[in-house]
PyMOL Python script that loads the backbone (N, CA, C, O; Angstrom):
from pymol import cmd

cmd.read_pdbstr("""\
ATOM      1  N   MET A   1      44.607  92.019-115.189  1.00  0.00           N
ATOM      2  CA  MET A   1      44.189  90.713-114.723  1.00  0.00           C
ATOM      3  C   MET A   1      43.427  90.918-113.408  1.00  0.00           C
ATOM      4  O   MET A   1      43.874  91.646-112.523  1.00  0.00           O
ATOM      5  N   LYS A   2      42.285  90.269-113.305  1.00  0.00           N
ATOM      6  CA  LYS A   2      41.490  90.313-112.074  1.00  0.00           C
ATOM      7  C   LYS A   2      41.238  88.873-111.625  1.00  0.00           C
ATOM      8  O   LYS A   2      40.995  87.987-112.444  1.00  0.00           O
ATOM      9  N   ILE A   3      41.302  88.660-110.320  1.00  0.00           N
ATOM     10  CA  ILE A   3      41.065  87.348-109.771  1.00  0.00           C
ATOM     11  C   ILE A   3      39.885  87.463-108.799  1.00  0.00           C
ATOM     12  O   ILE A   3      39.853  88.346-107.942  1.00  0.00           O
ATOM     13  N   SER A   4      38.919  86.553-108.949  1.00  0.00           N
ATOM     14  CA  SER A   4      37.789  86.539-108.023  1.00  0.00           C
ATOM     15  C   SER A   4      37.553  85.105-107.554  1.00  0.00           C
ATOM     16  O   SER A   4      37.930  84.138-108.215  1.00  0.00           O
ATOM     17  N   TYR A   5      36.917  85.008-106.393  1.00  0.00           N
ATOM     18  CA  TYR A   5      36.634  83.693-105.832  1.00  0.00           C
ATOM     19  C   TYR A   5      35.209  83.714-105.263  1.00  0.00           C
ATOM     20  O   TYR A   5      34.854  84.609-104.497  1.00  0.00           O
ATOM     21  N   ASP A   6      34.415  82.739-105.638  1.00  0.00           N
ATOM     22  CA  ASP A   6      33.061  82.572-105.149  1.00  0.00           C
ATOM     23  C   ASP A   6      33.076  81.402-104.156  1.00  0.00           C
ATOM     24  O   ASP A   6      33.149  80.236-104.543  1.00  0.00           O
ATOM     25  N   LYS A   7      33.006  81.750-102.872  1.00  0.00           N
ATOM     26  CA  LYS A   7      33.130  80.736-101.827  1.00  0.00           C
ATOM     27  C   LYS A   7      31.984  79.720-101.899  1.00  0.00           C
ATOM     28  O   LYS A   7      32.202  78.520-101.734  1.00  0.00           O
ATOM     29  N   GLU A   8      30.765  80.208-102.147  1.00  0.00           N
ATOM     30  CA  GLU A   8      29.608  79.314-102.198  1.00  0.00           C
ATOM     31  C   GLU A   8      29.730  78.297-103.322  1.00  0.00           C
ATOM     32  O   GLU A   8      29.375  77.133-103.136  1.00  0.00           O
ATOM     33  N   ALA A   9      30.230  78.714-104.498  1.00  0.00           N
ATOM     34  CA  ALA A   9      30.386  77.817-105.614  1.00  0.00           C
ATOM     35  C   ALA A   9      31.754  77.118-105.608  1.00  0.00           C
ATOM     36  O   ALA A   9      31.980  76.180-106.372  1.00  0.00           O
ATOM     37  N   ASP A  10      32.649  77.578-104.751  1.00  0.00           N
ATOM     38  CA  ASP A  10      34.040  77.120-104.708  1.00  0.00           C
ATOM     39  C   ASP A  10      34.675  77.197-106.099  1.00  0.00           C
ATOM     40  O   ASP A  10      35.263  76.239-106.602  1.00  0.00           O
ATOM     41  N   ALA A  11      34.525  78.390-106.694  1.00  0.00           N
ATOM     42  CA  ALA A  11      35.031  78.602-108.052  1.00  0.00           C
ATOM     43  C   ALA A  11      35.900  79.879-108.075  1.00  0.00           C
ATOM     44  O   ALA A  11      35.518  80.913-107.527  1.00  0.00           O
ATOM     45  N   ALA A  12      37.045  79.782-108.704  1.00  0.00           N
ATOM     46  CA  ALA A  12      37.915  80.937-108.887  1.00  0.00           C
ATOM     47  C   ALA A  12      37.836  81.324-110.359  1.00  0.00           C
ATOM     48  O   ALA A  12      37.648  80.471-111.226  1.00  0.00           O
ATOM     49  N   TYR A  13      37.983  82.629-110.635  1.00  0.00           N
ATOM     50  CA  TYR A  13      37.990  83.092-112.013  1.00  0.00           C
ATOM     51  C   TYR A  13      39.151  84.082-112.182  1.00  0.00           C
ATOM     52  O   TYR A  13      39.286  85.043-111.425  1.00  0.00           O
ATOM     53  N   ILE A  14      39.960  83.823-113.168  1.00  0.00           N
ATOM     54  CA  ILE A  14      41.051  84.723-113.522  1.00  0.00           C
ATOM     55  C   ILE A  14      40.670  85.413-114.819  1.00  0.00           C
ATOM     56  O   ILE A  14      40.668  84.802-115.888  1.00  0.00           O
ATOM     57  N   GLN A  15      40.353  86.676-114.711  1.00  0.00           N
ATOM     58  CA  GLN A  15      39.929  87.470-115.882  1.00  0.00           C
ATOM     59  C   GLN A  15      41.153  88.124-116.488  1.00  0.00           C
ATOM     60  O   GLN A  15      41.840  88.911-115.837  1.00  0.00           O
ATOM     61  N   LEU A  16      41.421  87.791-117.745  1.00  0.00           N
ATOM     62  CA  LEU A  16      42.605  88.312-118.429  1.00  0.00           C
ATOM     63  C   LEU A  16      42.293  89.484-119.345  1.00  0.00           C
ATOM     64  O   LEU A  16      43.198  90.205-119.766  1.00  0.00           O
ATOM     65  N   SER A  17      41.011  89.678-119.657  1.00  0.00           N
ATOM     66  CA  SER A  17      40.605  90.721-120.612  1.00  0.00           C
ATOM     67  C   SER A  17      39.201  91.154-120.278  1.00  0.00           C
ATOM     68  O   SER A  17      38.438  90.403-119.671  1.00  0.00           O
ATOM     69  N   ASP A  18      38.854  92.378-120.676  1.00  0.00           N
ATOM     70  CA  ASP A  18      37.483  92.884-120.495  1.00  0.00           C
ATOM     71  C   ASP A  18      36.557  92.441-121.627  1.00  0.00           C
ATOM     72  O   ASP A  18      35.356  92.713-121.592  1.00  0.00           O
ATOM     73  N   GLU A  19      37.116  91.756-122.634  1.00  0.00           N
ATOM     74  CA  GLU A  19      36.296  91.274-123.736  1.00  0.00           C
ATOM     75  C   GLU A  19      35.331  90.207-123.262  1.00  0.00           C
ATOM     76  O   GLU A  19      35.627  89.467-122.324  1.00  0.00           O
ATOM     77  N   GLN A  20      34.167  90.125-123.911  1.00  0.00           N
ATOM     78  CA  GLN A  20      33.167  89.125-123.554  1.00  0.00           C
ATOM     79  C   GLN A  20      33.490  87.785-124.234  1.00  0.00           C
ATOM     80  O   GLN A  20      33.717  87.740-125.443  1.00  0.00           O
ATOM     81  N   PRO A  21      33.508  86.703-123.457  1.00  0.00           N
ATOM     82  CA  PRO A  21      33.732  85.403-124.085  1.00  0.00           C
ATOM     83  C   PRO A  21      32.500  84.944-124.843  1.00  0.00           C
ATOM     84  O   PRO A  21      31.373  85.276-124.476  1.00  0.00           O
ATOM     85  N   VAL A  22      32.722  84.183-125.898  1.00  0.00           N
ATOM     86  CA  VAL A  22      31.605  83.628-126.668  1.00  0.00           C
ATOM     87  C   VAL A  22      31.639  82.113-126.644  1.00  0.00           C
ATOM     88  O   VAL A  22      30.706  81.467-127.121  1.00  0.00           O
ATOM     89  N   ALA A  23      32.696  81.538-126.097  1.00  0.00           N
ATOM     90  CA  ALA A  23      32.822  80.089-126.039  1.00  0.00           C
ATOM     91  C   ALA A  23      33.738  79.725-124.878  1.00  0.00           C
ATOM     92  O   ALA A  23      34.511  80.543-124.380  1.00  0.00           O
ATOM     93  N   ALA A  24      33.620  78.467-124.468  1.00  0.00           N
ATOM     94  CA  ALA A  24      34.526  77.960-123.427  1.00  0.00           C
ATOM     95  C   ALA A  24      34.956  76.545-123.825  1.00  0.00           C
ATOM     96  O   ALA A  24      34.200  75.783-124.428  1.00  0.00           O
ATOM     97  N   ILE A  25      36.166  76.240-123.472  1.00  0.00           N
ATOM     98  CA  ILE A  25      36.655  74.862-123.686  1.00  0.00           C
ATOM     99  C   ILE A  25      37.118  74.320-122.344  1.00  0.00           C
ATOM    100  O   ILE A  25      37.617  75.067-121.503  1.00  0.00           O
ATOM    101  N   GLU A  26      36.951  73.021-122.148  1.00  0.00           N
ATOM    102  CA  GLU A  26      37.413  72.381-120.928  1.00  0.00           C
ATOM    103  C   GLU A  26      38.864  71.981-121.124  1.00  0.00           C
ATOM    104  O   GLU A  26      39.192  71.152-121.973  1.00  0.00           O
ATOM    105  N   ALA A  27      39.732  72.594-120.311  1.00  0.00           N
ATOM    106  CA  ALA A  27      41.158  72.321-120.450  1.00  0.00           C
ATOM    107  C   ALA A  27      41.606  71.152-119.572  1.00  0.00           C
ATOM    108  O   ALA A  27      42.665  70.563-119.789  1.00  0.00           O
ATOM    109  N   GLY A  28      40.796  70.837-118.599  1.00  0.00           N
ATOM    110  CA  GLY A  28      41.102  69.752-117.685  1.00  0.00           C
ATOM    111  C   GLY A  28      39.934  69.557-116.756  1.00  0.00           C
ATOM    112  O   GLY A  28      38.887  70.177-116.939  1.00  0.00           O
ATOM    113  N   ASP A  29      40.091  68.721-115.777  1.00  0.00           N
ATOM    114  CA  ASP A  29      39.033  68.416-114.830  1.00  0.00           C
ATOM    115  C   ASP A  29      38.699  69.682-114.018  1.00  0.00           C
ATOM    116  O   ASP A  29      39.444  70.068-113.117  1.00  0.00           O
ATOM    117  N   GLY A  30      37.577  70.309-114.354  1.00  0.00           N
ATOM    118  CA  GLY A  30      37.139  71.486-113.629  1.00  0.00           C
ATOM    119  C   GLY A  30      37.874  72.760-113.971  1.00  0.00           C
ATOM    120  O   GLY A  30      37.813  73.728-113.213  1.00  0.00           O
ATOM    121  N   ILE A  31      38.567  72.785-115.091  1.00  0.00           N
ATOM    122  CA  ILE A  31      39.267  73.995-115.547  1.00  0.00           C
ATOM    123  C   ILE A  31      38.767  74.338-116.930  1.00  0.00           C
ATOM    124  O   ILE A  31      38.931  73.571-117.878  1.00  0.00           O
ATOM    125  N   ASN A  32      38.144  75.522-117.031  1.00  0.00           N
ATOM    126  CA  ASN A  32      37.560  75.971-118.294  1.00  0.00           C
ATOM    127  C   ASN A  32      38.226  77.243-118.769  1.00  0.00           C
ATOM    128  O   ASN A  32      38.540  78.127-117.972  1.00  0.00           O
ATOM    129  N   ILE A  33      38.439  77.331-120.053  1.00  0.00           N
ATOM    130  CA  ILE A  33      39.066  78.485-120.681  1.00  0.00           C
ATOM    131  C   ILE A  33      38.020  79.215-121.495  1.00  0.00           C
ATOM    132  O   ILE A  33      37.418  78.633-122.398  1.00  0.00           O
ATOM    133  N   ASP A  34      37.792  80.496-121.183  1.00  0.00           N
ATOM    134  CA  ASP A  34      36.849  81.324-121.930  1.00  0.00           C
ATOM    135  C   ASP A  34      37.550  81.978-123.114  1.00  0.00           C
ATOM    136  O   ASP A  34      38.656  82.502-122.976  1.00  0.00           O
ATOM    137  N   LEU A  35      36.910  81.946-124.265  1.00  0.00           N
ATOM    138  CA  LEU A  35      37.520  82.454-125.504  1.00  0.00           C
ATOM    139  C   LEU A  35      36.621  83.475-126.211  1.00  0.00           C
ATOM    140  O   LEU A  35      35.398  83.470-126.067  1.00  0.00           O
ATOM    141  N   THR A  36      37.276  84.344-126.975  1.00  0.00           N
ATOM    142  CA  THR A  36      36.545  85.251-127.856  1.00  0.00           C
ATOM    143  C   THR A  36      36.254  84.493-129.160  1.00  0.00           C
ATOM    144  O   THR A  36      36.671  83.346-129.329  1.00  0.00           O
ATOM    145  N   ALA A  37      35.539  85.147-130.069  1.00  0.00           N
ATOM    146  CA  ALA A  37      35.185  84.511-131.350  1.00  0.00           C
ATOM    147  C   ALA A  37      36.449  84.166-132.142  1.00  0.00           C
ATOM    148  O   ALA A  37      36.461  83.191-132.894  1.00  0.00           O
ATOM    149  N   ASP A  38      37.515  84.964-131.975  1.00  0.00           N
ATOM    150  CA  ASP A  38      38.752  84.666-132.716  1.00  0.00           C
ATOM    151  C   ASP A  38      39.763  83.891-131.879  1.00  0.00           C
ATOM    152  O   ASP A  38      40.966  83.938-132.135  1.00  0.00           O
ATOM    153  N   LYS A  39      39.247  83.161-130.851  1.00  0.00           N
ATOM    154  CA  LYS A  39      40.009  82.212-130.066  1.00  0.00           C
ATOM    155  C   LYS A  39      41.055  82.812-129.122  1.00  0.00           C
ATOM    156  O   LYS A  39      42.014  82.135-128.752  1.00  0.00           O
ATOM    157  N   ARG A  40      40.875  84.080-128.731  1.00  0.00           N
ATOM    158  CA  ARG A  40      41.772  84.677-127.737  1.00  0.00           C
ATOM    159  C   ARG A  40      41.246  84.335-126.331  1.00  0.00           C
ATOM    160  O   ARG A  40      40.039  84.360-126.090  1.00  0.00           O
ATOM    161  N   ILE A  41      42.141  84.026-125.440  1.00  0.00           N
ATOM    162  CA  ILE A  41      41.760  83.673-124.073  1.00  0.00           C
ATOM    163  C   ILE A  41      41.414  84.930-123.300  1.00  0.00           C
ATOM    164  O   ILE A  41      42.208  85.869-123.240  1.00  0.00           O
ATOM    165  N   VAL A  42      40.213  84.949-122.700  1.00  0.00           N
ATOM    166  CA  VAL A  42      39.805  86.104-121.893  1.00  0.00           C
ATOM    167  C   VAL A  42      39.668  85.769-120.410  1.00  0.00           C
ATOM    168  O   VAL A  42      39.616  86.668-119.570  1.00  0.00           O
ATOM    169  N   GLY A  43      39.609  84.466-120.085  1.00  0.00           N
ATOM    170  CA  GLY A  43      39.480  84.113-118.702  1.00  0.00           C
ATOM    171  C   GLY A  43      39.669  82.625-118.464  1.00  0.00           C
ATOM    172  O   GLY A  43      39.566  81.805-119.376  1.00  0.00           O
ATOM    173  N   ILE A  44      39.950  82.305-117.207  1.00  0.00           N
ATOM    174  CA  ILE A  44      40.138  80.915-116.785  1.00  0.00           C
ATOM    175  C   ILE A  44      39.277  80.673-115.552  1.00  0.00           C
ATOM    176  O   ILE A  44      39.394  81.386-114.555  1.00  0.00           O
ATOM    177  N   GLU A  45      38.427  79.685-115.622  1.00  0.00           N
ATOM    178  CA  GLU A  45      37.558  79.317-114.503  1.00  0.00           C
ATOM    179  C   GLU A  45      38.105  78.044-113.874  1.00  0.00           C
ATOM    180  O   GLU A  45      38.431  77.095-114.586  1.00  0.00           O
ATOM    181  N   ILE A  46      38.209  78.011-112.560  1.00  0.00           N
ATOM    182  CA  ILE A  46      38.697  76.840-111.853  1.00  0.00           C
ATOM    183  C   ILE A  46      37.625  76.420-110.853  1.00  0.00           C
ATOM    184  O   ILE A  46      37.360  77.111-109.869  1.00  0.00           O
ATOM    185  N   LEU A  47      37.016  75.268-111.131  1.00  0.00           N
ATOM    186  CA  LEU A  47      35.972  74.734-110.264  1.00  0.00           C
ATOM    187  C   LEU A  47      36.629  73.873-109.167  1.00  0.00           C
ATOM    188  O   LEU A  47      37.727  73.351-109.358  1.00  0.00           O
ATOM    189  N   ASP A  48      35.955  73.734-108.032  1.00  0.00           N
ATOM    190  CA  ASP A  48      36.551  73.060-106.865  1.00  0.00           C
ATOM    191  C   ASP A  48      37.901  73.686-106.544  1.00  0.00           C
ATOM    192  O   ASP A  48      38.886  72.998-106.275  1.00  0.00           O
ATOM    193  N   ALA A  49      37.910  75.014-106.583  1.00  0.00           N
ATOM    194  CA  ALA A  49      39.154  75.755-106.469  1.00  0.00           C
ATOM    195  C   ALA A  49      39.919  75.509-105.166  1.00  0.00           C
ATOM    196  O   ALA A  49      41.150  75.484-105.162  1.00  0.00           O
ATOM    197  N   SER A  50      39.192  75.328-104.065  1.00  0.00           N
ATOM    198  CA  SER A  50      39.881  75.144-102.787  1.00  0.00           C
ATOM    199  C   SER A  50      40.657  73.841-102.738  1.00  0.00           C
ATOM    200  O   SER A  50      41.548  73.683-101.903  1.00  0.00           O
ATOM    201  N   LYS A  51      40.330  72.899-103.626  1.00  0.00           N
ATOM    202  CA  LYS A  51      41.051  71.641-103.709  1.00  0.00           C
ATOM    203  C   LYS A  51      42.264  71.732-104.634  1.00  0.00           C
ATOM    204  O   LYS A  51      43.156  70.885-104.580  1.00  0.00           O
ATOM    205  N   LYS A  52      42.292  72.762-105.481  1.00  0.00           N
ATOM    206  CA  LYS A  52      43.362  72.902-106.466  1.00  0.00           C
ATOM    207  C   LYS A  52      44.314  74.063-106.160  1.00  0.00           C
ATOM    208  O   LYS A  52      45.454  74.072-106.626  1.00  0.00           O
ATOM    209  N   LEU A  53      43.848  75.038-105.377  1.00  0.00           N
ATOM    210  CA  LEU A  53      44.634  76.228-105.105  1.00  0.00           C
ATOM    211  C   LEU A  53      44.637  76.526-103.620  1.00  0.00           C
ATOM    212  O   LEU A  53      43.760  76.074-102.884  1.00  0.00           O
ATOM    213  N   SER A  54      45.613  77.276-103.190  1.00  0.00           N
ATOM    214  CA  SER A  54      45.609  77.818-101.834  1.00  0.00           C
ATOM    215  C   SER A  54      44.810  79.114-101.879  1.00  0.00           C
ATOM    216  O   SER A  54      45.332  80.155-102.277  1.00  0.00           O
ATOM    217  N   ILE A  55      43.560  79.052-101.476  1.00  0.00           N
ATOM    218  CA  ILE A  55      42.665  80.216-101.569  1.00  0.00           C
ATOM    219  C   ILE A  55      43.205  81.390-100.742  1.00  0.00           C
ATOM    220  O   ILE A  55      43.034  82.543-101.136  1.00  0.00           O
ATOM    221  N   ASP A  56      43.848  81.116 -99.609  1.00  0.00           N
ATOM    222  CA  ASP A  56      44.383  82.180 -98.769  1.00  0.00           C
ATOM    223  C   ASP A  56      45.438  83.017 -99.499  1.00  0.00           C
ATOM    224  O   ASP A  56      45.592  84.203 -99.207  1.00  0.00           O
ATOM    225  N   THR A  57      46.153  82.419-100.431  1.00  0.00           N
ATOM    226  CA  THR A  57      47.187  83.167-101.156  1.00  0.00           C
ATOM    227  C   THR A  57      46.783  83.509-102.601  1.00  0.00           C
ATOM    228  O   THR A  57      47.582  84.059-103.360  1.00  0.00           O
ATOM    229  N   LEU A  58      45.555  83.184-102.967  1.00  0.00           N
ATOM    230  CA  LEU A  58      45.127  83.381-104.351  1.00  0.00           C
ATOM    231  C   LEU A  58      45.317  84.815-104.821  1.00  0.00           C
ATOM    232  O   LEU A  58      45.725  85.039-105.961  1.00  0.00           O
ATOM    233  N   TYR A  59      45.033  85.781-103.972  1.00  0.00           N
ATOM    234  CA  TYR A  59      45.100  87.180-104.372  1.00  0.00           C
ATOM    235  C   TYR A  59      46.504  87.763-104.248  1.00  0.00           C
ATOM    236  O   TYR A  59      46.705  88.942-104.536  1.00  0.00           O
ATOM    237  N   LYS A  60      47.464  86.970-103.830  1.00  0.00           N
ATOM    238  CA  LYS A  60      48.825  87.476-103.644  1.00  0.00           C
ATOM    239  C   LYS A  60      49.743  87.205-104.833  1.00  0.00           C
ATOM    240  O   LYS A  60      50.884  87.667-104.859  1.00  0.00           O
ATOM    241  N   TYR A  61      49.245  86.457-105.814  1.00  0.00           N
ATOM    242  CA  TYR A  61      50.070  86.157-106.981  1.00  0.00           C
ATOM    243  C   TYR A  61      50.251  87.411-107.832  1.00  0.00           C
ATOM    244  O   TYR A  61      49.301  88.152-108.082  1.00  0.00           O
ATOM    245  N   GLU A  62      51.475  87.631-108.264  1.00  0.00           N
ATOM    246  CA  GLU A  62      51.776  88.734-109.134  1.00  0.00           C
ATOM    247  C   GLU A  62      52.497  88.200-110.355  1.00  0.00           C
ATOM    248  O   GLU A  62      53.373  87.342-110.248  1.00  0.00           O
ATOM    249  N   VAL A  63      52.126  88.706-111.501  1.00  0.00           N
ATOM    250  CA  VAL A  63      52.742  88.294-112.742  1.00  0.00           C
ATOM    251  C   VAL A  63      53.181  89.526-113.499  1.00  0.00           C
ATOM    252  O   VAL A  63      52.392  90.444-113.726  1.00  0.00           O
ATOM    253  N   GLU A  64      54.418  89.542-113.882  1.00  0.00           N
ATOM    254  CA  GLU A  64      54.914  90.645-114.681  1.00  0.00           C
ATOM    255  C   GLU A  64      54.564  90.401-116.136  1.00  0.00           C
ATOM    256  O   GLU A  64      54.690  89.280-116.627  1.00  0.00           O
ATOM    257  N   GLN A  65      54.134  91.421-116.816  1.00  0.00           N
ATOM    258  CA  GLN A  65      53.727  91.273-118.222  1.00  0.00           C
ATOM    259  C   GLN A  65      54.864  90.768-119.077  1.00  0.00           C
ATOM    260  O   GLN A  65      54.625  90.056-120.052  1.00  0.00           O
ATOM    261  N   ASP A  66      56.103  91.117-118.741  1.00  0.00           N
ATOM    262  CA  ASP A  66      57.265  90.687-119.503  1.00  0.00           C
ATOM    263  C   ASP A  66      57.381  89.155-119.561  1.00  0.00           C
ATOM    264  O   ASP A  66      57.971  88.607-120.492  1.00  0.00           O
ATOM    265  N   GLU A  67      56.813  88.472-118.555  1.00  0.00           N
ATOM    266  CA  GLU A  67      56.902  87.025-118.509  1.00  0.00           C
ATOM    267  C   GLU A  67      56.093  86.385-119.637  1.00  0.00           C
ATOM    268  O   GLU A  67      56.339  85.229-119.979  1.00  0.00           O
ATOM    269  N   PHE A  68      55.142  87.100-120.217  1.00  0.00           N
ATOM    270  CA  PHE A  68      54.292  86.568-121.254  1.00  0.00           C
ATOM    271  C   PHE A  68      54.795  86.919-122.663  1.00  0.00           C
ATOM    272  O   PHE A  68      54.231  86.441-123.647  1.00  0.00           O
ATOM    273  N   VAL A  69      55.821  87.726-122.772  1.00  0.00           N
ATOM    274  CA  VAL A  69      56.338  88.124-124.075  1.00  0.00           C
ATOM    275  C   VAL A  69      56.856  86.899-124.787  1.00  0.00           C
ATOM    276  O   VAL A  69      57.680  86.174-124.230  1.00  0.00           O
ATOM    277  N   GLY A  70      56.407  86.645-125.991  1.00  0.00           N
ATOM    278  CA  GLY A  70      56.878  85.528-126.783  1.00  0.00           C
ATOM    279  C   GLY A  70      56.168  84.217-126.503  1.00  0.00           C
ATOM    280  O   GLY A  70      56.527  83.180-127.060  1.00  0.00           O
ATOM    281  N   VAL A  71      55.156  84.262-125.635  1.00  0.00           N
ATOM    282  CA  VAL A  71      54.427  83.032-125.323  1.00  0.00           C
ATOM    283  C   VAL A  71      53.403  82.736-126.376  1.00  0.00           C
ATOM    284  O   VAL A  71      52.691  81.736-126.281  1.00  0.00           O
TER     285      VAL A  71
END
""", "prot")
cmd.dss("prot")
cmd.show_as("cartoon", "prot")
cmd.util.cbc("prot")
cmd.orient("prot")
């Protein structure tokens, strides 16, 4: 998982896979989910990120892979 933030665009991107997305769906106001052709999630884009996230702590989040087992 890679997390990036574009200050000029105020957009955060959480990359979950190295696969190239072929489609995106809007999951909510300013939140887009990038998908592969077979509907696997490869990334999450968050627009107006500074209003939705604490940018200062954005890179400090850690997720254990075990937390996703069975999801």
